[in-house]
C-alpha positions, -999 to 999 in steps of 0.1 A, spaced: -184 402 -490 -176 424 -520 -205 448 -525 -202 443 -563 -209 406 -558 -240 411 -537 -274 407 -555 -295 439 -553 -329 439 -537 -355 467 -535 -382 468 -508 -417 476 -519 -437 487 -489 -422 505 -459 -447 499 -432 -439 491 -395 -430 455 -401 -406 463 -430 -389 491 -410 -387 471 -378 -378 436 -391 -371 432 -428 -350 462 -437 -326 459 -407 -322 421 -414 -309 429 -450 -277 442 -434 -270 407 -420 -278 389 -453 -261 386 -487 -284 411 -503 -276 447 -510 -305 471 -506 -308 492 -537 -338 514 -528 -373 517 -514 -408 522 -529 -439 530 -509 -470 552 -511 -460 571 -480 -434 593 -495 -424 611 -463 -417 580 -443 -399 564 -473 -376 593 -478 -368 594 -441 -359 557 -440 -340 559 -473 -319 589 -460 -309 570 -429 -297 541 -450 -282 560 -479 -304 544 -506 -326 558 -532 -364 563 -533 -380 551 -565 -404 575 -581 -427 546 -590 -431 510 -600 -416 514 -635 -385 531 -622 -379 503 -597 -385 475 -621 -363 490 -648 -333 495 -624 -306 470 -636 -292 469 -601 -324 452 -588 -324 414 -591 -352 409 -566 -380 428 -549 -391 422 -513 -429 428 -512 -437 440 -477 -472 455 -482 -506 443 -472 -519 409 -484 -543 425 -508 -515 441 -530 -493 410 -532 -507 395 -563 -505 425 -586 -471 435 -573 -456 400 -576 -470 397 -611 -453 429 -622 -420 419 -606 -420 383 -620 -431 396 -654 -399 415 -659 -378 385 -648 -369 396 -613 -373 375 -582 -402 382 -558 -399 376 -521 -435 380 -508 -444 385 -472 -470 361 -459 -497 356 -468 -486 351 -504 -519 360 -521 -556 356 -517 -564 323 -535 -551 292 -552 -556 306 -587 -533 336 -580 -507 312 -564 -508 289 -594 -505 318 -619 -475 334 -600 -456 302 -594 -460 293 -631 -448 328 -641 -417 325 -619 -410 291 -634 -414 304 -669 -389 332 -663 -366 309 -643 -366 332 -613 -372 328 -576 -406 333 -560 -411 327 -523 -435 332 -494 -417 348 -464 -425 326 -434 -394 337 -414 -400 315 -384 -390 284 -405 -354 298 -407 -350 303 -369 -328 277 -350 -358 270 -327 -380 257 -354 -351 237 -370 -344 221 -336 -381 213 -330 -384 197 -363 -352 176 -357 -365 166 -322 -398 155 -335 -382 135 -364 -359 117 -340 -385 109 -313 -402 81 -330 -440 81 -336 -458 115 -332 -495 113 -326 -506 149 -328 -495 185 -331 -512 216 -318 -503 251 -331 -517 283 -315 -511 319 -325 -531 349 -314 -531 382 -296 -554 409 -283 -572 433 -306 -551 463 -318 -560 497 -329 -592 496 -351 -572 513 -380 -548 483 -382 -547 470 -418 -553 435 -404 -590 445 -401 -595 458 -437 -613 436 -461 -601 455 -491 -565 447 -482 -572 410 -476 -570 413 -439 -583 388 -414 -570 364 -388 -567 334 -412 -542 351 -435 -524 369 -406 -520 343 -379 -538 312 -389 -515 309 -419 -486 303 -395 -503 274 -378 -512 258 -411 -477 262 -425 -462 246 -395 -483 214 -400 -471 212 -436 -434 216 -426 -431 195 -394 -444 162 -408 -430 151 -442 -457 143 -467 -491 157 -477 -513 177 -453 -550 180 -457 -576 201 -439 -604 178 -426 -625 203 -406 -625 240 -399 -645 269 -386 -641 306 -387 -657 335 -369 -660 372 -370 -663 393 -338 -690 420 -337 -679 452 -354 -653 437 -377 -655 432 -415 -629 404 -416 -626 370 -399 -611 374 -364 -605 337 -354 -607 301 -363 -597 265 -358 -588 237 -382 -580 200 -380 -553 189 -403 -545 153 -413 -509 145 -421 -488 115 -431 -485 85 -408 -518 93 -391 -506 125 -374 -534 148 -366 -529 186 -362 -550 211 -344 -546 248 -355 -562 275 -333 -557 312 -340 -573 346 -336 -574 382 -327 -590 395 -295 -576 368 -271 -547 364 -247 -513 361 -264 -503 326 -274 -475 317 -298 -466 280 -296 -464 245 -310 -470 213 -289 -462 179 -300 -475 147 -284 -457 115 -292 -455 79 -280 -424 84 -260 -424 121 -252 -443 154 -254 -429 187 -267 -436 224 -262 -420 253 -281 -432 287 -271 -425 320 -290 -422 298 -321 -437 320 -348 -424 355 -337 -397 366 -314 -371 393 -309 -337 385 -325 -320 387 -291 -343 363 -273 -330 329 -263 -358 303 -264 -362 267 -254 -380 235 -263 -394 216 -233 -395 178 -236 -412 155 -211 -400 119 -215 -426 92 -208 -401 66 -197 -389 83 -165 -411 115 -165 -379 135 -170 -382 171 -180 -355 182 -205 -351 218 -215 -333 224 -248 -320 260 -249 -319 276 -283 -295 304 -290 -310 338 -301 -312 343 -338 -326 366 -364 -352 347 -383 -355 374 -409 -318 374 -417 -318 336 -418 -347 337 -443 -331 363 -465 -298 345 -465 -315 312 -476 -335 330 -503 -303 346 -517 -289 311 -521 -321 300 -538 -317 325 -565 -292 301 -583 -306 268 -570 -333 253 -592 -342 226 -566 -347 251 -539 -368 273 -562 -390 243 -570 -394 235 -533 -404 271 -525 -430 270 -553 -444 238 -540 -446 253 -505 -466 282 -519 -491 260 -536 -495 237 -506 -501 266 -483 -527 282 -507 -545 248 -509 -547 246 -471 -560 282 -468 -586 274 -495 -598 243 -477 -601 260 -444 -624 286 -460 -644 260 -479 -650 238 -449 -659 268 -428 -684 279 -453 -665 311 -462 
């Protein structure tokens, strides 16, 4: 692709996730990286030098750069609202790492601002754009009646200094891993999803929630169980239980780009085990490619805004029903 035709994107936040996943994926997408902005100047300059891009001196310089048509917000949850508001306010697209923001009011304000300016705003759930998730969704859709879905995502505690454990940066297990489980329920079954029951807990010594469960009711009587948390053995999977078959997709929410995965299907009629192999794929590159297309597609933009609002409502209801 001609570089002049590529939309320019800046990355705001150059933490481990951005350096390991997001910035490398830009090279396999239609975007052209224009520069980086982060509070850690030394790290930012090192990364920028290796890529041959500029380091912005501040927010104003980045947002006034005519080469920037979009900003990828890769910082902690707690800074997303103010950063996205600044980006959207100058008529640039905002691609926001999950979780999008802290509450429904913020989500409503930002999606309305994007619509007002006619620009893209999106929540970056990359797993949705991996072939494994696409094949699981297709298999469930073609299988006939699905009775229930179970999504689990969690892992052992990490270093105590991890930003996931900071209340001032909107850390906590719900926004970090529970959000994935809830988003899967909303995307795997067409129609509205509503939280019917939930609970959250906080392990001793932590200032944020470290785990939880929720029951989600979906269209056609499908029931979903979401189970997530820190400080537990690694799980990263979705199970589906239907009338004619059951399904298991492991490593569904996060995986290396070079990992081949599978979907295991047990057919009720003959108890046959079918293993559907899924080719390796870079979910982040797939997501960024889809969002580049959405820049000029009003219908896609509307769908992404609706996804943000539905996800924010699910998060709100989990907290409300859990007494948080």
